[in-house]
N, C-alpha and C positions, 0 to 999 in steps of 0.2 A: 373147410373150418366153420362150424356153426358158431354164430355169435350169441353170446350170453344174453339170455332174457332179463330185461329189465322191467319190472312191475311197478305200476303207478297205483296211487290211492284214488278215490274219486275227486279228493280235494286237488291233488296234484294234477289231474287231467282237465279240471275246470280253469287251472291257473294257466295251463299251456295252450288250452284250446283259443283258436283265432276266430274271433267273430267279426263279422263285417255287417253292421246295422242289424243285430240280433240274428245273423244267419251265419252258418258254418257249413263249409264245402266238405263232401264225403266222396270217397271212392270206394266202390264194391267190385271185386275181382270176380268175371265169370270164366267159363272156360274159354271164351274166344275174345275178350276184350275187358278194358276197364270201363265202368260206367259212372260218371260223376253227377251229383245232384247236390242241391243246397237243402240243408235242414234248418228249420227254425231252432231258436235257442231252447224251446220248449220240448221239442222233438228230440234234441240232442240229450237233454236232461232225462227223459224218458229211456232213451237208448242207454245211458251211463247207468242208470238204474237196473236195466234189464242184462246189462254185460255180466259174462262169466268171469272175465278177467279183461285187465287194462294194463297195455304194453308200450313201451317205446320202439316202433319199429326200426328196422335198420338202416344201413346207409342209403340205399335206393329210397326208402319211404322219406327220409330226413331230406334228401335232394330234392324232392317233390313236395316238400312242406307238407306231408301229410303222415307224420310219424306218430300220431296219437290214434292207437289201434284198440279198438272195442272189439272183443269176440262175443259175438250174439249168435245163439244156436249153432255152435262150432264154425262159424263163418266171421272172417276179419271184416271190419269197417274201417276204412282209413281216414280218418278226420284231420282236417287242416290243423296246424301247431304253428305256435311262436317259437322259433329257433333259439332266440334270446332267452326266453323263459324257460325254455327246455335245458339250456345250458346251465342256468341257475339250480335247477333242481338237480341236475346230474351232478353238478359242482358239490352241492350239499350232501348227497347220497354217497359221493366219493370220500367223504371226509372220515 
């Protein structure tokens, strides 16, 4: 069974993004592996502006703390998120 997609606004994405000293971790999926890298806050903001859509990733993404999914050029970029803040947003959305 496919999970229902949950879309976020840029403002919601910024609220749940987990920065560490103005950096945020991101995973990109290739055909053979996950590649991780840190992005500056400035780079993340540029990615946020370029994103075709912003979603909450599924259970696996959430368990890896990378459920902030930005779709850029039809490819998902999995950014680190703050689970507590995500739960707050989801709680408000479900009311």
